[in-house]
N, C-alpha and C positions, 0 to 999 in steps of 0.2 A: 402231114399232121392232121389235116381235116378228115382224111379217110380213116385214120386211127381213132379219132374222136367219134366219127359216125359209127364205126364198128363197136366201140364201147357203148354208145347209146343204144344200138340194136341189141347188144347183149343184155343191157339193163332192162330193156323192154321185154325181152324173151324170158329172163329170170322172173320179172314181176308177173308176167302172164302165167308162168308155170306155178308160181306161188299162189296166185288167185285160184287156179284149178285145184291145187292140193288143199288149200283152205276150204274150198267148197266141199270136197270129198270128206275132209276131216269133220267139218261141222255137220254134214249129213250123217256121217257114221255116228257121231255123238247123239244126234236127235233120234235116229232109228234105234240105236242100242238102248236109249232111255225108254222109248216107246215099247220095246220088248222086255223091259224090266231087267236088263243086264247091262247097265251103263259101262261104257269104256272110260276108265279113269283118266287116260292120257289125252283125250280129245280136247278138253278145256285148256289144259296147259299148252299143248301143241298149237292150238288155234291162237293163243296169246303170242307165242313166239312168231308164228307166221304173220300175224297182223303187225307186229312191230317191224319185222323185216320188210313187209310190203309198204308200210308207211314210209320207212327210210328210203326204199327204192323209188317210191313216188316223189319224195322230197328231192332225190338226186335227179330224177328225170325232169321235174319241173324247174329245177335250178339250171340244168343244162339247156333247156328250151326257153328260158326266160318266161315261164308260164305262171309264176307266182303272182298273186294279186298285187297290183301296184296302182295306187291312186296318185296321179301327178297333177291334180287340178291346180294346186297352189304353186308347185314347182314350175309348171308350164307357163305361168303368168310372169315369171321372172325374166329379166333380160338375159341374154346368152351367157355373159360371164358369171352372173349369179347362179344361173341354172347349172352351169358346169361345176361351180364350186359346191353346190348342193349335191350334185350327182357324185362328185368325188367323196364328199362326206358320207353319203349313204353307202357307197360301195366299200369304203373303209370300215364302216360299222358292220356291214354284212360279212366282210372278210374276218373281222374280229370275232363275230358270232361263230363262223365256221371254225376258226382256230380254237375258240373256247370249247365248243362242242367236241371237237376231236381230242383236245387235251384232257378234258374231264372224262371222256369215254374210256380212255386208257386206264384211268383210276378206277372207274366202275367195273371194267373188265377184270382188272387185277383183284379188286375187292371181292368180287363174286365168283372168282375162279374156283374156290374151294367149297362153294355152297351148292349142294346137289339139288337138282330139280325134284319136285315131289313125285311126279309120275313118269318122268322120262329119264333115260340113262345118260344125262349130260349135266353140265353145270349151269347155274343161273347166269353165268357170264355171257352165254350166247344171246341173251335178251338185249345186251348192250353192244355187242359186236357191230351191228350195222350203223351205230352212231359214228363210229370212226370214219368209214368211207363217206358217210353223208356230210360230216363236218369238213373233211378234206376236199370233197367236191365243191362244197359251198365256198370254201376259202379260195380254191384254185379258180373257180368261175368268176368270183368277185374280183380277183386280181387281174384276170384276163380282160374283164369288162372295164376295169379301171384303166388298164393300158390303152384300150380303145378310146376312152373318153379323153385321156391325157394326150393322145395323138391327134385329137380333133375329130375322130369318127364317132358319130352319134350311135347309141345303142339301138338295136332293133327291138322295139317294144311291140308286143302283140296286143292288138285292141280287140276287145270282145264286145259284140253288140248284144244288148239285152232285149 
């Protein structure tokens, strides 16, 4: 199971890196075409789609690596049972957030499936598609972390030095 998750993490990183490169070329093409007085109409809209996908991929990667900002100053002052209860509550709220994002993303995709993009040959629904896996990854990771806490294993928190 760990090797499957590691493979999925590598795939996410590769796709995110590829999108960064494509985004760079798209923005550059837009800037150069405007400088030459022949703007490419699709570059702005395509850049928006790419940035949305990139943001959601980053969200999924940060969720998988426990890299989101977390300030535990007050929670860390609590005695162990209270710390654990707070951790369970936090993870349940994160799981709920993931479920809500995934649930409403389906509605957004369906609602926008018949709306054509202005300059691209696709629907506006593609702007909302990455919210579904982002929500599901958030839900799944929160539930996996919750199981670790309930089994008595502390979560591995990454500390960042400023």
